[in-house]
N, C-alpha and C positions, 0 to 999 in steps of 0.2 A: 778369844784373842786372835787377831789377824796375823797369820804367820808368813805373809808374803815377804821375802827377804828384803833387807834394807837396800834402797836404791832401785828396786824393781818397780815397774809401772803398776798402778792399781789395776790396770787391765792386762797385765802379763799373765794370761791364762795358764800357760805351761808351768810357770813358777808357782802360781797359786795352787794348781792341781798337785804339783809335786810336794809342796809344803803340806797340803791337806792329807795327801797319801801318807806322809811320814807321821802326821798326828794320828791318823786312823790306825796305822800299824802299831804305834806306841799304845794306843788305847786297846787294840785287840790283844796285845801282849799282856795287858792287865786283866782283861775279862776272860780270856781263854784259860783252861786248866794248865797248870805247869806240867812238864814232862817228868812225872815222878809217880811212884807207887805201882801197884799191880796193873793199872790201866795205862801205863806210860806209852805203850805202842799206839793206842788209840789217840791219846793226847798229842803225840808227835805227828800222827797223820793229820789230825785236825789243824794243827799249826802249819804243817807243810804246805797245805793248799790255801791257807787263809792269810798268813802274814807274808808280806813281800810280794812284789809283782802286781801287775794289773793297773788299770788307770784309776780305780776307785771312783769311777764316774757316779755311781749310785750314792756312795758316801759323801762325795763332794756336793751332790744335789741336796742332800739332807742339810749339810753345813751351810750352804748358801741360802737355802730356803729359810732356815732358822735365823740367819743373820738379818732377814727382812723384818723380824719381829723382836730383835734383841734378846733372843733365847740364850741362856747360859751355854757356853761352849761345851762344858762337861756333859750336859744333857744331850746336846746335839750329837756329840761324839758317841755316846752310848747307842743312839738310834742308828748312826752311821755304821757302827760295829754290827748291829743286829742285821741290817740289810746286807752288809758284806758277808756275814756268815751264811745267810740264806743263799746268796749268790754263789759263794764258794761250794756249798753243798750241792747246788744244782749243776755246777761244772764237774764236780767229782763224779756224780751219777751220769751226767751226759757223756763223759769220756769212757764209761764202762763198755766192755765188749758187747753187752746186750743192747746198748744204746748206739752211740756214734763210733765206738771202738777206736779211740784216739790214743796215741802213744806220747804225744807232746802237748803241753799246755804252758803258756807263758814262758816258752823257751826251755822248759825242763820236763823230765818225765812226769806223766800223769800219775795221779795218786795210786791207782791200782798197779802201775809199773814200779813205782818207788817202794810200795809196801806189798800188798796183794789184794785180790778182788774183795775178799770178805772184809778186810780192814778198811778198804775204801768205802764200801757200803756203810759200814758202821760209823766211819768218820763223817760221812754225809748226814746220816741220821742224827748223830750227836750235835753237829753244827746247827741243824735245823731246830732241834729242841732247845739248845742252849741260847739261840737268838731270842726266843720268847722268854727265857729266864731273865735275860738282860733287860728286855723291854719292860717286863712286869715288876722289876725291882724299884723301890722307892727312889733310888739314886737317879733314875731316869727322869722322873718328874714327881713333885710332891702331891699332885692331884691324882688320885686313883682313877678318876674318870678319863683323864688324858691317857694314862697308861693302858687302860682297857681299850680305848679307841685305837691306839697304836697297835695293840695286839690284834684287835679285830681286823684292822686294815691290812696288816702284813699277812695274817692267816688267809684272808680272802685273796690277796694278790699272789700268794705262793701256792694256793690250793687248787681244787678241782675246777673252779671257775676262773682260775688265773694261770700261773706258770705251768703247773702240772697238767692241767687240762690242755693247754697249748702244746705241751710235749706229746700228749696222746694224739692230738690232731696231726702233729708233725709225723709221728710214726705211721699213722693210718694213711697219710698222703704219700709217704715213701713207699708203703706196701702197695698202693694203688698206682704207682708210677708218677705221682705228683700232678695228677690231672685235676687241678683246682682253678677256679676263676679268680679274678682280682679281689672280689669281695671276700671269698673264703680264705684266700691267703692273708688278706688284711686282718681278718678275725684271728686266724692262727697266730700271727705275729703279735697282735695286740695282747693275746693271752700269754704266749710263751715268753716274750721279752718286755712288752710294753707295760704290763701291770706292775712289775717291780720298779720300773723307772717312774711310773706315775706315783706309786707310794712314796718313793724317795723325794720327789718334787713336792708332794703335799705334806709330808711329815713335819717339816719345819713350821708350817702354819698351824698344825694340830698342837705342837709343843707350845707355840706362842698364843694359843687360843685366839686365833685371828678371826676376823669377820668372815661369814660364809662366802661372800663374794671374792675375797682374797684367796681363801682356801680353794674355791672352785677354779679360779684363774690359774693357780699353780698346778692343780691337778690336770687341767686342760693343757697347759704348757708341757707337763710331763708326758701326756698321751701322745701329743704330736712329736715330741722329742724322741720318745721310745720307738715310734713308727719309723722316723728318719734314721735312728740308730740301727735298726734291724736291716733296713735297705742298705745302709753303708756297710754293715757287716757282710751282707751278701755280695756287694760290689767288691769288697776286699777278697772274699773267697774266690771270686772270679778273676781278679786282676793282680793281687799282691803275691809276693813270694812268702814261703814259709819263714824265711829269716826275718822279714818285716813284721809279721804278725805273731811269731812265736808259736805257731801250730801249723799242722798240715793245711794246705789250701787246695782249691780246685776239687773239693769233695762233693759239693752240693749237687752239681749236675750228674756226676757219676752215680750218686746214691739215689737219684730220682727225687730229690727234695723239692717241695713246692716253694718257690721264691718269686718275688716280683721281678728280679733280674732274669730268671728263666722265662717268665711269662712275657715281660715287656721288652726285654733286651737292655743292654747297658745304658744307652743314652736316655731312653724314656724312664727307666728306673731312677737314674740320677736326677732327672728333672722332677720326678715325683718327690724325691728326698728333699730337694731344694724348696719345693712348695710347702712341704711339711715344716721345714725349718722356719720359713717366713711366717707361717701360721703360729708356730710356737712362740716366736718373738712377739707377735701381735698380742698374745695373751698377757704379756708383761707390761702392756701400755699403762696400766694403772699403778705401776711401781716406779719408784724413784731411780736415780742413778746407782743406788745401792744394789740394784738387780742387774747391773751391767755385766757381771761375771756370768750370770745365767744367760744373758743375751749372747755373750761371746761363746758360751758352751754350745749353744744351738748351732752356731756356725762350725764349731770344732768337730761335731759328730760326723759331719759329711766331708770334712777336709782331712781327717786323720788317716794315717797309713798303718795303724796297728790297733 
C-alpha cells in the first residue's frame, strides 16, 4: 500500500520517505524481540539503535524496488527490516571506541554510551543474526529459493567481500595515513557502503522474480547510487555541522581516512558524485514512471544535508 499522505504529490520524495520510514519502524517493532525477560537489556539496546531516526534509505530502496514488480508490501517490509537491522548493527560497531569512537549518532548518544561497550557489541551481533532469521522465515516469501537467494545476497553484501571487508580496508588506510589512489578508495567505498545499498536496490527484483535484465539494472543503479551516497557523506563530514547531521563532523581528515574528498577536493568530488547520479538514473531507463521515486532518490543523495 502506498502511504504517501493524501494531497501529497506522487513525486514528493520527503513525504514518501517519511511515510516509508514510519512503516519500517512499525514493522521493526513487530519483528524485534520485546523488552522483557532476562535478556531485556540486550533487547532494549537492539531497539534503541534500530527503531526511530535515520533516513531509512536502504529500506526505502527495497520498498520502491519491490513496487516495480507488484510485490506484497508485507514481504518487502520484512526485507527492509532485515537490511535496516544489518545497517544498525554496522553503525553500533562503527561507533565503538575500537573503531570510530563516536559519542553521538542520529542526534542521541551512541549505543555504547547509552548502555555499555559489551552490551553494544552484543546488540550489534544480535541484530545481524536476527536479520537472517527474518529473511529466512516463510512470511518473507513462500518460495524457499527466493528466501535462500536473499540470505545469500545479504550475507555476501555484509561479509568479508562486502561491508566488513570495506571496514577492514578503511582501518588499514587510516593506519597508513590514508595514502590510497582513486581506484583503491573507490573499491573501499564500494565494499564498505555500496554493497548494502546495491543489495537494497536489487532485493525487490528478487522478491518479484524479475527478469535477469531488470534485476541487473536495479543492481547497477544501486552500485552507482551507493558510490554517490558515500561521496555525499564525505562532503557532509567536510562541510556540514554536527547539528545538521546528528553526529560529529570534520573527523575524516583528522583521522587520516581515505576519501575522494580528501584526494580530489570538494569541487571535483562533488562533480564525481553528480556523474554517478546521472549514471544511476540511466540504469532506470527500462522502467516506467513507477520508478520515478528511484530517480528522485538519486538526486536526493547528493542534495541532502543530513
